[in-house]
C-alpha positions in Angstrom: 229.5 -298.1 -37.5 230.2 -297.9 -41.2 230.0 -294.6 -43.1 227.0 -296.0 -45.0 225.1 -296.8 -41.8 225.9 -293.3 -40.5 224.7 -291.7 -43.8 221.5 -293.8 -43.7 220.8 -292.6 -40.2 221.3 -289.0 -41.2 219.0 -289.5 -44.2 216.4 -291.1 -42.0 216.5 -288.1 -39.6 216.2 -285.7 -42.4 213.2 -287.6 -43.8 211.6 -287.4 -40.3 212.2 -283.7 -40.1 210.8 -283.1 -43.6 207.7 -285.2 -42.7 207.2 -283.1 -39.5 207.5 -279.9 -41.5 205.0 -281.1 -44.1 202.6 -282.1 -41.3 202.9 -278.7 -39.7 202.5 -277.0 -43.1 199.4 -279.1 -43.8 197.9 -278.2 -40.4 198.7 -274.5 -41.1 196.9 -274.7 -44.5 193.9 -276.4 -42.8 193.7 -273.7 -40.2 194.0 -271.0 -42.9 191.2 -272.5 -44.9 188.9 -272.9 -41.8 189.6 -269.2 -40.9 188.8 -268.1 -44.4 185.5 -270.1 -44.4 184.6 -268.6 -41.0 185.3 -265.1 -42.2 183.3 -265.5 -45.4 180.3 -267.0 -43.7 180.3 -264.8 -40.6 177.0 -263.1 -41.6 175.3 -266.4 -41.4 176.4 -267.6 -38.0 177.5 -264.4 -36.1 174.0 -263.1 -35.4 173.0 -266.4 -33.9 176.2 -266.5 -31.8 175.5 -263.0 -30.6 172.0 -264.1 -29.5 173.5 -266.7 -27.1 173.0 -265.6 -23.6 170.5 -262.8 -24.7 167.3 -264.7 -23.9 164.8 -262.1 -22.9 161.9 -262.7 -20.6 158.8 -260.8 -21.9 157.8 -258.2 -19.4 154.0 -258.1 -18.8 153.1 -254.6 -17.6 149.8 -254.4 -15.7 148.4 -251.6 -17.8 146.9 -249.9 -14.8 145.9 -246.3 -15.5 147.6 -243.6 -13.3 145.5 -241.7 -10.9 146.1 -238.3 -9.3 146.5 -235.7 -12.1 145.5 -238.2 -14.7 143.6 -238.3 -17.0 144.6 -234.9 -18.4 141.5 -233.4 -20.0 142.0 -231.7 -23.3 139.6 -229.3 -25.0 139.1 -229.1 -28.7 138.6 -232.8 -29.5 141.0 -235.3 -31.1 142.8 -232.6 -33.2 145.2 -231.9 -30.3 148.8 -232.8 -30.6 150.9 -234.6 -27.9 154.7 -234.7 -27.6 157.0 -235.7 -24.7 160.5 -234.3 -24.1 162.8 -233.9 -21.1 160.2 -235.5 -18.8 157.6 -233.0 -19.8 154.4 -233.3 -21.8 153.7 -230.7 -24.5 150.0 -230.5 -25.5 148.9 -228.3 -28.4 145.2 -227.5 -28.7 143.5 -225.2 -31.3 144.0 -222.2 -28.9 146.8 -223.0 -26.4 150.0 -224.8 -25.6 150.2 -226.6 -22.3 153.3 -228.0 -20.6 152.9 -230.7 -18.0 155.3 -232.7 -15.9 155.3 -236.4 -16.5 153.3 -236.7 -13.3 150.5 -234.6 -14.9 151.1 -231.4 -13.1 150.5 -228.2 -15.1 153.8 -226.3 -15.5 152.7 -223.6 -18.0 149.8 -222.6 -20.3 150.1 -220.1 -23.1 147.5 -219.0 -25.6 148.5 -218.9 -29.3 146.8 -217.2 -32.2 148.0 -219.6 -34.9 145.7 -221.1 -37.5 146.5 -224.7 -38.4 149.1 -224.8 -35.7 151.7 -227.7 -35.8 154.0 -228.6 -32.9 157.3 -230.5 -32.5 159.1 -230.9 -29.2 162.8 -231.9 -28.8 165.1 -231.7 -25.7 162.8 -229.5 -23.7 162.0 -227.1 -26.5 158.7 -226.8 -28.4 158.4 -225.5 -31.9 155.0 -224.2 -33.0 154.4 -223.0 -36.5 151.4 -222.0 -38.6 151.1 -224.4 -41.6 150.2 -222.3 -44.6 150.8 -219.1 -42.6 153.9 -217.0 -41.9 154.7 -217.3 -38.2 156.6 -219.7 -36.0 158.1 -219.7 -32.5 160.4 -221.8 -30.2 159.8 -221.9 -26.5 160.5 -223.9 -23.3 158.9 -224.1 -19.9 160.1 -220.6 -19.1 158.6 -218.9 -22.1 159.1 -218.0 -25.8 162.8 -218.1 -26.7 162.3 -216.5 -30.1 159.7 -216.0 -32.8 159.9 -215.2 -36.5 157.7 -214.2 -39.3 158.3 -215.3 -42.9 157.7 -213.3 -46.0 156.5 -216.4 -47.7 154.0 -219.1 -46.6 155.4 -221.8 -44.4 155.1 -225.3 -45.7 156.7 -226.9 -42.6 159.4 -226.4 -40.0 161.7 -228.9 -38.3 163.5 -228.6 -34.9 166.8 -230.3 -34.2 168.0 -231.8 -30.9 170.4 -228.9 -30.7 167.7 -226.3 -31.0 168.2 -225.4 -34.7 165.2 -224.8 -36.9 164.8 -225.4 -40.7 161.9 -223.5 -42.2 160.6 -224.5 -45.6 158.5 -221.9 -47.4 157.0 -221.2 -50.7 159.0 -219.0 -53.1 158.2 -216.5 -55.9 161.1 -217.6 -58.1 161.7 -221.3 -57.0 159.7 -224.2 -56.0 160.5 -223.6 -52.4 163.2 -222.2 -50.0 164.9 -223.5 -46.9 166.0 -221.1 -44.2 167.9 -222.4 -41.1 168.3 -220.7 -37.7 170.6 -221.6 -34.8 169.4 -222.3 -31.3 169.3 -218.5 -30.6 167.2 -217.7 -33.6 170.1 -216.3 -35.7 169.9 -216.9 -39.5 172.8 -219.2 -40.7 171.8 -220.8 -44.0 169.5 -220.7 -47.0 168.8 -222.9 -49.9 166.6 -222.3 -52.9 165.2 -225.5 -54.3 163.9 -226.3 -57.8 162.1 -229.4 -56.6 159.4 -229.7 -53.9 160.9 -230.4 -50.5 158.7 -232.7 -48.4 160.9 -233.4 -45.3 164.2 -232.5 -43.6 166.2 -234.4 -41.0 169.2 -232.7 -39.2 172.5 -234.5 -39.2 174.7 -235.0 -36.1 175.4 -231.8 -34.1 173.1 -229.9 -36.5 176.0 -229.2 -38.8 173.9 -230.0 -41.9 170.7 -231.8 -43.0 169.3 -234.5 -45.1 166.6 -233.2 -47.5 164.0 -235.3 -49.4 162.5 -234.0 -52.7 159.5 -235.1 -54.6 159.3 -234.9 -58.4 157.7 -236.8 -61.3 159.7 -239.4 -63.2 158.4 -241.7 -65.9 154.8 -240.8 -65.1 155.0 -241.4 -61.3 156.1 -239.5 -58.2 159.6 -240.4 -56.8 161.6 -239.3 -53.8 165.2 -238.2 -54.0 167.4 -237.7 -50.9 170.2 -235.2 -50.6 172.7 -234.4 -47.8 174.2 -230.9 -47.4 176.2 -229.1 -44.7 175.5 -225.5 -43.6 179.0 -224.3 -44.4 179.0 -225.4 -48.1 176.9 -224.3 -51.0 177.0 -227.6 -52.8 175.5 -230.9 -51.5 177.6 -233.9 -50.3 175.5 -236.3 -52.3 172.2 -236.7 -54.1 170.4 -240.0 -54.5 168.5 -241.3 -57.6 164.7 -241.2 -57.2 163.2 -243.9 -55.0 159.9 -245.2 -56.5 157.6 -244.0 -53.7 156.0 -240.8 -52.4 158.1 -240.2 -49.3 156.4 -238.9 -46.2 159.4 -238.9 -43.8 163.2 -238.9 -44.2 165.6 -239.9 -41.4 169.2 -239.2 -41.7 171.9 -241.1 -39.8 175.6 -241.5 -39.8 176.0 -243.4 -43.1 172.9 -242.7 -45.1 169.2 -242.1 -44.8 165.9 -244.0 -44.5 162.8 -242.9 -46.5 159.4 -243.9 -45.3 156.9 -243.7 -48.1 153.2 -244.3 -48.5 153.8 -247.5 -50.4 157.4 -248.4 -49.8 160.3 -247.9 -47.4 163.9 -247.5 -48.8 167.4 -246.9 -47.7 170.1 -244.7 -49.2 173.8 -245.3 -48.3 176.4 -242.7 -47.4 177.4 -242.1 -51.1 173.8 -241.5 -52.2 173.2 -244.9 -53.8 169.9 -246.7 -53.2 170.6 -249.6 -51.0 167.1 -251.2 -50.8 163.5 -250.6 -51.4 160.7 -252.6 -49.7 157.2 -252.4 -51.1 154.2 -252.7 -48.7 151.5 -255.3 -49.2 148.6 -253.3 -47.8 147.7 -249.7 -46.7 150.4 -247.7 -44.9 149.2 -246.8 -41.4 152.3 -245.3 -39.8 156.1 -245.3 -39.5 158.9 -244.2 -37.3 162.7 -244.3 -37.4 165.6 -243.6 -35.1 169.4 -244.0 -35.7 168.9 -246.0 -38.9 166.3 -248.3 -37.5 162.8 -248.1 -39.0 159.4 -249.6 -38.3 156.3 -249.3 -40.4 152.8 -250.7 -39.9 150.6 -251.9 -42.7 146.9 -252.8 -42.6 145.0 -254.8 -45.2 141.4 -255.2 -44.3 140.6 -257.1 -47.5 143.1 -259.9 -46.7 142.9 -259.4 -42.9 146.7 -259.0 -42.9 148.1 -256.7 -40.3 151.9 -256.4 -40.3 154.7 -254.4 -38.6 157.9 -254.5 -40.7 161.2 -253.8 -39.0 164.3 -252.5 -40.8 167.6 -252.8 -38.8 169.6 -250.5 -41.0 171.3 -250.6 -44.4 171.9 -254.0 -45.9 169.7 -255.8 -43.4 166.7 -257.9 -44.5 163.3 -256.6 -43.4 161.5 -258.6 -40.7 157.7 -258.9 -40.8 155.6 -259.5 -37.7 152.0 -260.4 -38.1 149.0 -259.4 -35.9 145.4 -260.4 -35.6 143.9 -256.9 -35.7 144.6 -253.6 -37.3 147.6 -251.6 -36.0 147.0 -248.1 -34.7 150.3 -246.4 -34.0 154.1 -247.1 -34.0 157.2 -245.5 -32.7 160.9 -246.4 -32.5 162.5 -245.4 -29.2 165.9 -246.5 -27.7 166.4 -249.4 -30.0 162.9 -250.9 -29.6 159.8 -250.7 -31.8 156.5 -250.0 -29.9 153.3 -250.8 -31.6 149.7 -250.2 -30.6 146.8 -252.6 -31.4 143.2 -252.0 -30.3 143.8 -253.7 -27.0 147.6 -253.6 -26.3 150.9 -251.8 -26.5 153.7 -254.1 -27.5 157.5 -253.6 -27.6 159.8 -255.6 -29.9 163.5 -255.6 -30.5 164.8 -255.6 -34.1 165.4 -259.3 -34.0 161.6 -259.8 -33.7 161.6 -260.8 -30.0 158.7 -259.6 -27.9 160.2 -257.6 -25.0 157.2 -256.2 -23.2 153.4 -255.9 -23.3 150.6 -254.0 -21.7 146.8 -254.4 -22.1 144.8 -251.2 -22.9 141.2 -250.7 -24.0 140.1 -249.8 -27.5 139.3 -246.1 -26.9 142.9 -244.9 -27.6 144.0 -243.5 -30.9 147.7 -243.2 -30.4 150.5 -243.1 -27.8 153.8 -241.5 -26.8 156.6 -243.4 -25.2 158.5 -241.3 -22.7 160.8 -242.4 -19.8 159.3 -245.2 -17.9 155.8 -244.4 -19.2 153.4 -244.7 -22.1 151.0 -241.8 -22.5 147.8 -242.8 -24.2 145.8 -240.5 -26.4 142.0 -240.6 -26.7 139.4 -238.2 -28.0 139.6 -235.6 -25.2 142.0 -236.9 -22.6 145.5 -238.3 -22.0 146.1 -241.3 -19.8 149.3 -242.7 -18.5 150.5 -246.2 -17.7 153.8 -247.5 -16.3 155.7 -249.3 -19.0 158.9 -251.3 -18.4 160.8 -252.7 -21.4 
């Protein structure tokens, strides 16, 4: 073989090698581009992919009323309050607090002397306070754990899952004051506020709280949200005013939700307004848990009855329509439960109907607890089994 033939062969081999390298590089670029497109568009296809294999069958509960100790008869008419915690029912009437097992057996009854009494039950404890008065107490099934009397009138009190209480009172020198007590009733924190406080939500482990304030701005009432810790005098962040009159604030790990009378909004972990959704109708109730929120809106004029679900910051709200007015709503363990005049329905936050139960039209509200739904009517409490 001549030297020229040998050089031609070597050149040919080099060309083949360069061609293969170019092909491999082109394939690498194509894979890189496809990966970039998949990453950029993941919010469009990932929720659908996650839904594969999660086809739920709607559970139809029979709605049969429990017998035995049920119904629980309640004196004092529809003004009674009902809470469920630690497999116990807490019932507050105008004169007494009753504690029942979830089977309806009476555990304890204690008279109270509060006027305009309000109750909240969390983790087996019940908080009772006198709205507009000066007294409050915390108790469990064994008796009163501690009681306090304020020098100023109580506006409202909140109880945390860890047993801490935040007491909001009027003030001689400020718009209002916040005083916080630990689970043993020991005073640990105070805050004097120049704006009206309308709700408080404790943060994780009760190390701080999220506070909502109401004030006037540009001729209308707005709601601002603030997070603070009990070991610092200054707040972590304060949000601008949301254009709604807030009725409830729910703090969670990276922000807060505000349920208002005409809108629902979210604030992120730096105090910036993330979203504000305005209702089309009359606000009939709302509930939130761990960043998930459900509100019910009724419009008799347009015969539009809607439950709107919010699955956290940055998520589009989901509207579910119904044929009749909505009565009550609660968010519990990742599901939104809603009561119509003849049913209790449970939805996940993708809008799928998870379970149903038929009820009659005599009920004015409900409480979800364990494997049951407790139904409120004018002077009695019923119970149905409810699987979801």
